[in-house]
C-alpha positions in Angstrom: 9.2 52.5 106.9 6.5 51.4 110.2 9.1 51.7 112.7 9.9 54.7 114.9 13.1 55.3 116.9 11.6 54.8 120.1 10.3 51.2 118.7 13.8 50.4 117.4 15.4 51.5 120.7 13.2 49.3 122.7 13.8 46.3 120.9 17.6 47.3 120.6 17.7 47.1 124.3 15.4 44.3 125.1 17.5 42.3 122.9 20.4 43.9 124.3 19.9 43.3 128.1 19.2 39.1 126.5 22.7 39.0 125.7 24.4 41.4 127.9 23.4 38.5 130.7 25.2 36.2 129.0 28.5 35.2 131.2 31.6 36.2 128.5 31.2 39.8 127.9 33.1 39.5 124.5 30.7 36.5 123.3 27.7 38.5 124.3 28.5 41.5 122.0 29.7 39.2 118.9 26.2 37.2 119.3 24.6 40.5 119.5 25.9 41.9 116.6 24.9 38.8 114.6 21.8 38.5 115.7 20.9 42.4 114.4 22.7 41.5 111.4 20.9 38.3 110.9 17.4 39.4 112.2 16.5 43.1 111.9 16.2 44.5 107.8 18.4 46.9 106.8 16.1 49.9 107.1 15.9 48.7 110.8 19.8 48.8 111.2 20.0 52.0 109.0 17.2 53.8 110.8 19.2 52.6 114.2 22.2 54.2 113.2 20.6 57.1 111.7 19.1 57.7 115.4 22.7 56.9 117.1 24.4 59.4 115.2 21.6 62.5 115.6 21.2 62.0 118.8 24.3 60.3 120.4 22.5 57.3 120.9 19.9 58.4 123.2 17.8 56.2 125.2 19.8 53.0 123.9 21.4 50.6 126.6 25.2 51.1 127.8 25.5 47.6 126.2 23.9 48.1 123.1 25.5 51.9 122.5 28.8 49.9 123.2 28.4 47.0 120.6 26.6 49.6 117.9 29.7 51.5 118.0 32.3 49.1 117.8 30.9 46.8 115.8 29.2 49.2 113.6 31.1 47.9 110.4 29.5 44.5 110.8 25.8 45.5 111.7 25.2 48.5 109.7 24.2 48.0 106.0 26.7 49.0 103.4 26.0 51.8 101.1 25.3 51.1 97.8 28.0 51.1 95.8 28.1 53.7 93.3 
């Protein structure tokens, strides 16, 4: 995979800042989660959660962290079924 955690965190924070500036916080969180799910490929999302689990989300903005934790079931790629 070409993306390292630092790049993913930077992107997650930049996109998060855009959505966090919207007036409705609940809608902002939902739209951010949907954006990550639609625009980020599964490897990127998996790598972001690997970083979150390994470091407790070090470097991620409060908004990004909150959405990644609260809406994990929507964003994280499903594990391949056995």
